[in-house]
N, C-alpha and C positions, 0 to 999 in steps of 0.2 A: 337654447341648450345651455346647461350648466358648464362652467369651466371645469376641465378635468383636474383631478387631484390624485395624490398618492395616498392609499389607505392600506394599513397593515392587514394582511389576510391570513397569516399563519406564522407560527413560531416552532422551530424544530430544535429539541434538546439534543446536542451532539453526543451526549452519553448514550443515546439510543443506537449509536453506531459502534459501541464497544464490542469487541469480539466476545464470543460466548464464554471463553475461559478467563475473562477479566471480571473482577468484582464490580458490582454496580456503582460502588462508591469511588472507583478509580477516577482520578482527576483527568479532565479533558479540556480542550479549548478549540475554538474556531477563530483563527487569526486572519490570515489572508485567504480570500475566496475568489474563485473564478467559475466560469460556466462553459459547458460544452457548446460547440458551434450551433447545435439545434436548440440550445437553451433549456433542455430537459433534464440536465444533470449538473448539479453543483459539486465543486471540489474545493475543500478547504484544508489548510495546513493545521495540524494538531501537534504542537510541540511537546506538551507533557506526555501524550500517549505515544509519541515517536512515530508518527505516520501521517497519512492523509485520509480524510473521510469523504464519502460521496453521499449525495442526497438526490433521490429521484423526485423531481418536481414536474413530472408529466401533468399531474393535477396540482397546481401550486397552492391550492387551498388545503391540500392533504398531503404534505411532503412525507416521503417514506425513506427509511434508512437504506442507503445504497451500498453499504459496505465500508470496510476499513482496510487500508493497505499499510502494513508495518514496513518501515524503512530502517536501514542501518545507519542511524544518525538522527539528528534533530532537523525536521523540516522548517524552513524559514519563510518560504514563499511558493506560490503556485501560479502557473500561467498556461492556458490552453494553446496548443499549436496543432491545428488540424485534428487528427484523431488521437493525439497524445496530450498529456499534461506534463509540463516541465516543472520539476521540483528542485529548489535549492535545498541542499542537505548539508548541515554543519557537522563535521566529524572531528572538530578540533580537540586535541587532548588538553590544551591550555591556551592562554591568551598569546603567548609568544611563539607558538607553533601552530598557527591557524591552518585548517585544512577543510576541504569540502568537495562536493561533487554536484553535478547537474544530472539528476535522475530523470529518465524518460519512462513514463507510465502509459501503457496502452489503455485508453478509457474503456473500450469494449471488453478487453480481456482482463482488465484490472490486475495487471502484472507489470513488473519492471522489465523493460526490453533493452535498455542501454543506459550507460552512465559515462559522463565526461569528468575527468579530474579538473578541479578549478584552481588548485594551487593557493587556496586561501579559504576564508570563511565567508560564505555568501549571505546576503540579505535579500533584497528585492529581485524579482525576476520579471521580465517583460518580453512580449513578442510583438514584432512590428505588424501594422495593419495588413500588409501584403503577405505576411507569413514567411518572409525571406530571412529575417534575422531574429535572434534572441539576445537579450542583454541581461547581465547579472551584476548587481551592485555588490562588489567584494569589499565588505566593510572592514574585515579584520579588526573587530571591535576591541575597544580598550577594556581594561580591568577597572571597574568603577570603584573598587576598594583600594586600588593602588594610587597613592598620592592624591586622594580625593577625586580620582577619575580624570585628573587634568591631563590633556594631551600636550606634547606628543608622547605616544606609546607605540613603539614599533612592533611589527612591521607595518608599513603603509598599506592602505587599501588601494583599489583600482576598479575599473570596470572591465568585465569580460564580455566580448561580443562574438557570437557564433553565427555561421551561416546555417540555414535550415533547408532541408529537403523533405517535403511531405511531412513536416512537423517533427523531424528528427535532426538534432544538431550534428554537424560534422565536427567531431572533437578536434581534429587536426587544424580546423579553420579558426580556432580561438585566437582572437586578437586581444592582447592585454593593453588596455588604454591607461597610460600613466597620467595621474592627476596631481603629482607632486609639484610644488612650486607655484601653485595657483592662488591659494587662499592666504589671507593675512594672518589668520589664526592657525598655528602649527602647519605651515605649508609643507613641511617634510612628512607629515602624517595625515594625509587625506582619509576621511572615513565616509565613503559614499553610503547613503541611506536608502534612496529610492530612485528608480529609473522608470521612464515612460517614453514611448515612441510617438512621433507625429506621422502624418501621411507622407511627409517628405523624406522619411528615413533618418530623421534626426532624433537623438536621445537627449533628454534633459535628465540631469542627475543632481540630486540634492546631497550636499556634504554637510550633514546636520551639525556635528560638533565643530566643524570649521566655519559654519555660517556662510556658506558659499554655494554657488551653482556653477555647473559646466554644461555646455552643449557639445555633443559629439556627433560627427557624421558616421553613421553605421558602416557605410561601404568602405571608407578609408581608415576608420578607427582614429581619426584625428579630432582633437579638441578644436572646435571652430569658434567658440566664445566662452568666456567665463566672467563672472561678476559676483561681488559680495551680496549677501542677502540683506545686509544693513540692519538698521534698528528702527524702533517705533517708540514714540513718546505716548505713554498711556495715561489717560485721565479718566476719572470716574470709575475706579476699580476698588475692590476690597483687597487689602494687602495683609490682613491679620487673620490668623487661625485662632479665633477667640470666642466662638460660639455666639457670634452676633454678625448682623449684616451692616456694612458701612461702605457704600459705594462713592466715597469722596476722596479716596486715595489716588496716588499717582506713581508712576515709574518712568523715569526718563531714560532714553537711549537703551531701551530693552532690545537685546538681540533677538531676531526672529528665530534662528536655528530651526529651519524648516524640516519637516519629515516628508510626508507624501507630496509628490508633484504630479500634475496631470495636465497634458496639453489640452487647450480649448480648441485651437485650430493650429495651422502651421506657423503662426506668428505670435501666439500668446499661450501662456500656461498659468496655472494657479498653484499656490503652495499652501499647505496647512502648517502653520507655524507653532508646532507643539512645544519646541524648546528642549534643551538638554541641561547640561550642568551649569551653563552661564546665562541662559536666556529663556525665551518662550514669551511671545508677544500676545498670546491669547487670541490670535487673529488669523485671517487668511488674506493672501495677497494675490492680485492678478498682475502678471508681469508681461511686458513686451519682450520679444526675443533679444533686443539690444540691451536688456538689463534695466530699463526704466520701469517705474511702477505705474501701472494703468489704474489700479484701485487698491486701496488699503482699508480693510474693515475696521481696524483699531478695535476698541472694545464693543462695537455694536453687536456682533454675534453673541458675545458673552452676555450683554444686556438682555438679549432676547431669551437666552437660557435662564437668566435670573427671573424674568417675568413669568416664565413657564414653570417656575418652582424647581428647576433642575440644577441650581447653582451649588457646587460642592464647597461649602465653607471651609472644610478642612484643608482645601488646596489653595486657600487665599494667600498664604505666605509663600506659595510656590508658583505654579503656572496656571492657576485658575481652571478654566474649563478644558484647556489643552486640546485644541483642534489637532487631530492627528491623521485621520484617514480622509480620503477624498475619492470621488468618482465624478466624471464628467460624461454626459450622454445627451443625445437628442431624442426627445419623445414628441411625436406629432408636430414636427417642425420647430420645436422650441428646445434650445440647449439649456441644460441645467447643470449646476455644480451642487453636489451633495457633500456637505461639510460635516464630518463626524467629530463630535466632542467626546473624547475618551473619558473624561472625568464627569461630564454632565450626562453621559449616556443618552444623547439626543442628536438628531440629524437635522441640519439646516438645509432647506431646499431653496436654492437661489437661481432665478432666471438670468441667463447670460445673454446680453445683446451688445449693441455698440456702446451703450452707456454703462453706468455703474450696475453691478449685480443687484437684483431686487429679491428680497426674501418673500417667498410665496407660502412656505409651510414649515412647520417643525414636526418631525416624526419621532415617536418613541422608539427606542431601541433596547436591546438587552444591556447588560452591564459591561462597560468598556468596549464600545464598538471600535474595531481595529481595521476592518476591511469592508469593501463594498464592491458590488458588481451590478451593472445595469444590463438588462436584456430587453432593449427597446422592441425587438421583433415580437416579444410576447407581452409587452407593456408591464414588465416586472423590474423591480429594484430589490436587491438583497443586501443585507448587512451581516457581517460576522462579528460576534461579540465574545471577547476572549476570556473574560473572568468566569471562573468556576468556583463557587463557594460551597462545594459539597462538604468540605471538611468541617464547616461551621453550620451545616444544615441549611444553607441558603440556596439561592437560585443557581442552576446549572448554566454552563455556557450554552448560548442559543444562536441559531441562525434565524433572522427575521426576514419575512417575505412581504413585499408591498406591491400592490397593483395600481396601475395608472388608469384612471377612467373617470366618468362622470360621477359627481357626488359632492358631498360637503366634507370639509375638514373634520375629522373625527377627534383630532388631538391638536393642542391641549384642550382639556375639558374645563380648565380654570386658569386664569392668568391674573397678574396684578397690574394696576395702573401705576404710573410714575407719581412721585411725591411732588410737593409744591415747588421744589427746586429742580424738577425734571430728572431726578435720579431714580433709577429703577428700584422698586420696593421688593426686597427679598422676602421669601417665605418658603416654608416646607414643613414636614413633620406635623401635618394637621392631625390633631388627636382627639378633638371633640367638636361637636357641632350643635348649634341651638337656633331655634326660630326667633324672629323678632315678633313681639306680641301684637304690634299694630300693622306692620308692613309685610305682606305675603311675599314680596320680591326681595326681602332682605333676610340673610342668615348671618350668624356670628360663629367664629371658630377660634380655637386656641392651638398653639404649637407646644410641643413637649420639651423636655429638658435637653434635647440635642442643641437647642439654642439657649443654653443656660444663662448667658449674660444678656439676653434680650427676650425675656418671657413676654409673649405677645398674645393679643387677641385681634381678630381680623373681622372686618365688615365685608360681606359678600353680596353682590348684586346678582341674583339668580335669573333676572329677566334677560340678561345679555347672553349671547352665545359666541364664544365660551363665557361661562360665568366669570365675573370680574371682582377681584379683591380691590375695593375702593378705599380702604384705609387700614392702617396697622397701628395699634395702640400698645405701648409698652406698659407692662404691669410694674408699678412702682411702690416702693416703701420709703417714706420720708424723702420723696423726690428723686430717688435713685432706683435704677432697675432692681427689682426684688431678687434676692438670692435664695438658693436652696429650694427651688420650686421645680416640680415636674407636672405641668398642667396637662390634665387628661380629660377634663370635663368642663362644660360651661352651660349656664342657663340664665335667662333674663330674670331680673328680680321684679319686673313689673313697674318699676319706678325710675327707669333710665339707667340703672346699674346692672351688675351681674354677680352671680355666685359662681365660683370656680372650684374645681376639685383638683387638689395636688396630690399625686401619688407619692407616698413616702418610700424611703429605703433606709431601714435601720443601719445597714452596713455603711452608708454614706452620710449619715447624720442629716438626712432629708426627712422632715417630719410629715406624717400623714395629717392632712388638714383641709378644711374648707376656708375659702377666702371670699370676702364680700368686697367688691370694688365699685367705684363710681364710674361714670361714663368716660372719665379721663384716664382710667386704669389705676388710679390710686387706691391702695388697700385701705378700707375703712374699718374692717373687722377681720380678725383671724380666729378661726374656730378649730383648735387642735382636737384630734380624736381623743376620747377618754383613755387614761393611762392603762386601765385594765384591759381595754380593747387592743391597744397597741402592743401590750405584752405578748399577745399571741399572733402578731402580724408577721408578714413576710414582705419581700420587695414587690409582690404582686398586689398592689393596693387599689385605690380609687381609680376607676376607669371611666366614670361618667357621673353626671349629677343632673337632676331635674327638679323643678319646683312644682308642687301640687298643693295649692292653698298655702298654708303656713309650713308645710313639710317639705324638706329637701330629701329626696331619695338618692342614695349613692350606691353605685354598683361596684362591688369589690371583684377584682378580676378572677382570682382563684381561691381555692381553699386556704384558710389560715390554719394555724396550729390547733385551734379549738373547734374546727369544723369537721363534720363527718366527711369521709372521702366522697368526692363526686358532688359536693355542694359548695356554694359560695354565698356570702351574705349580701343582702340588700339592706343597707343601713337607712334608718329614718331619723332625721334631725328636725325637731320642732323649733322653728326660728322664734316662736313666741315664748315657749316655756324653757327653751335651751336644753331639752331632754333628748336623750338618744334611745333608740330601740332598733329592732331588726327582725327580718325574716330570713329564712334560708331558701336559696334558689337551686333547683336540681340541674346540674350540668350534664350535657350529653357525654357519652364515652368517646375517648379519643382512639382512633385506629393507630395513630402514631403521634408522638409528642404529647401535647396537652391541649385541653379545651378550657376557654375562659370567657369572661364577659368583656365587652369593649365599649358599651354605651347604654344609656338608659334615658327614656323620653316619656313624659306624661302627656297623654292626649285623651280627652273625653273620659270614657269609663275604664281606660286601660293604662298600664305601664308597659311600654315597648322596650324590649331588651335585645341588644345585639350580641350574639354568641358565635364564637369562631374557634377553629383550631389554629395552631401556630405553624401550619404547613404551607408550603409554597409550590407552585407549579402543579405537576401531575399528582403530587402527594396530598394536595389540598382536598379535604372531604367535607368540611363543615364551615359555612359562612352564612348564618341564618338569622332571621328576625323572629323573635317570639313575643308573646304578650301575656301579661298577667292581669286578671280582673281586679280593679281597685276594691270592689265590693268584698273580695276574698282576702284582702290584706289586713291582717291583724298583728302588727308588729309587737313583739314582746320585749320587755326590758333586757338590757345586756346582762350577761352573767348567768342567765338561766336557760331553760329550754326555749329554742326558737322554732316557730312553726315553719313547716315546709310548704311552699306555695305550689300551685299547679300552673302549668304554662301550656300555651298552644302555639303551633307554628303559624307564622303569617307570610313569610317570604323567604325564598332561597336566593342568595346573592351570587351563587356560583355562575349562573348564566350571564349575569351582568358583568362579572369580572372576566369572563371569557370573550365578551362581545367585541373587545378591541383587537382581537387577533393575537394578543400576546399570551404569556403564561399567567396563571392565576397568582396575584400577589397575596401575601399572607395577612397583611394588616388592614382590614376594613375596620376603621376605628370610630368614625363619626356618623351619627344618624340624627335627623331632626325632622319634625313635621311642621311645615310652614303654616301661617295663619289661614291659608285657603285649603289646608288639608293635604297639600302635596308633600310627599315624603322624599327626603334627599339623603344620600350617603356619600361618604368620602373616605379615601384610603390614606394611610400614613406612609410617606416615602422615606422615612428614616433619615431625613436630611441628606439624601443622596450618598450615604455612607454604606458601602456594601449593599447597594440597592440600585435598581435601574433609574430611580428618581421619578418614576411614573406616579402621578396622583390622579386617581379616577374619581371624578365628581359627577354624579348623575342622580336623576330622580326615578322613582318607581311608580309614579302616579299617585293618585289619592287613595288613602286608606279609609 
């Protein structure tokens, strides 16, 4: 029997829970998430919308909106207690007068039944396994704009502990646990971040800004232990936000500044070391209850994120992948830690035993996973992803659902091998794909201008599962990384080198051009687009290139100024005569946004063209492959009337893009037909910037 794995089976956009009187474009979020005792209802905090949302997962593969409950204040956390859900609600008018309450919501009635004043601003809420106690991390958070956010900033935080009866807190029983005087950093101003109970009735609390932990006995309200979170020496990391990967940097004595903490058993817990204003060790740590370190991941988790193409280069000068959320649960007798990378939008699944944690899987998540809840009784794992990019037309906040069962890992679909110095090879934003003329198991790809200081082409072994990037080659001019490029297309020249298409942008002085490079990536010839052609150009330029005989065909993404509406040019460049000509290609109509071309590939008697809209998720309508008969191509000289070609549909990619259980990504950008006729496609993950970072790489069989 196959080893069981976690596979994503559904994604729920939390905007589907918006009340009827709210506009569809209202910002929403799923931050902290919990589940009812029977595992059929999910409850998440939605800070922007000012309430909590519910999701019916009776059928986890078809989650349904379960309703939204507005609260008087900002919800910070949720925890189920019997038939109720306890919600931390921030009602602070400002930073120096923090206030909040613990709201009690009846799950069945979907109404607030009680509320306890907390005397401060809450963050995390937890309920003991026996249902006897609730704990609230009273952060009394600092003003990050005051004195650069440096603490102390009074008033001090604390932990509130309540006795519970049938899931309802006794407000009069609240114990205020004082945490002042414990940490070396701002001991007078503790800022507790996260709380969790073990089966022995002990609470572990992280004091993130103070870089400290405390352990509290729930029954007595006494601090029984405390110790610093310490520092980590990091090697093999990227420390510069410079549009290039370089995992040779280091940071000494980096404060962990932990966020989420979760007990593994009664004697060990794990922390996600997200970092705050002075630290962030890009790692997770397993702790013994006496404060000794049982395991420190260092940069190893981040390196796995790099290999999967999820590394957020724009965070290199900050805290890298930022492990923030955690969940610990036992499935089928094996205990796992689920480590959430907030900036990499990826979940690391680690098997926990007596030795070091062992990575078993990486799971794709939505943008900025914040919380997770495991439901072992139903073999389910759920993540809540807080980012909602509706204002920019991007992905909405989603809740992702995974099922534990027999099968094969479905993700990642493509990973990179380490370089000769054993450093991880960074990659992302794959924007063009090409076949190797001789080897059916090899493809080539390029990345776009997101990595402007490291324009690259990649070699991909498609015989491996997942496919493996076996090499990265930097495109150079006079020995240095070439500047002012936006590589969107690649095709083999048949002699060991490649032709590349670089999309221009007149507003940024990036020229529209074709580049001929040798196997080492050195530019041997640059072919700028004709001036008369460029005069009518826009920033939506070359999106693909393919070689057919002596002719390079170039797909222009959208209409230029001299094109009739609803058409885009297919440019033809004769490499022998150096002459340009073109035809016009009829674009499909867009229901929303725009439609354009993303790739072009010559094979046999046809030119294959990838056409897509710029929509994401439920709004996506068009991600298709078309073809044009070469026999009908009669390109005309530029400047005159251009013939309009006819096309026929070959393949609809929408089912492929939905097959991973997530939402439909917008940018399917690369397409190639290998030497054996197998067709492959790849999506562009935008360098993990305002993106989930997912790269889908798959084949659609032989055409």
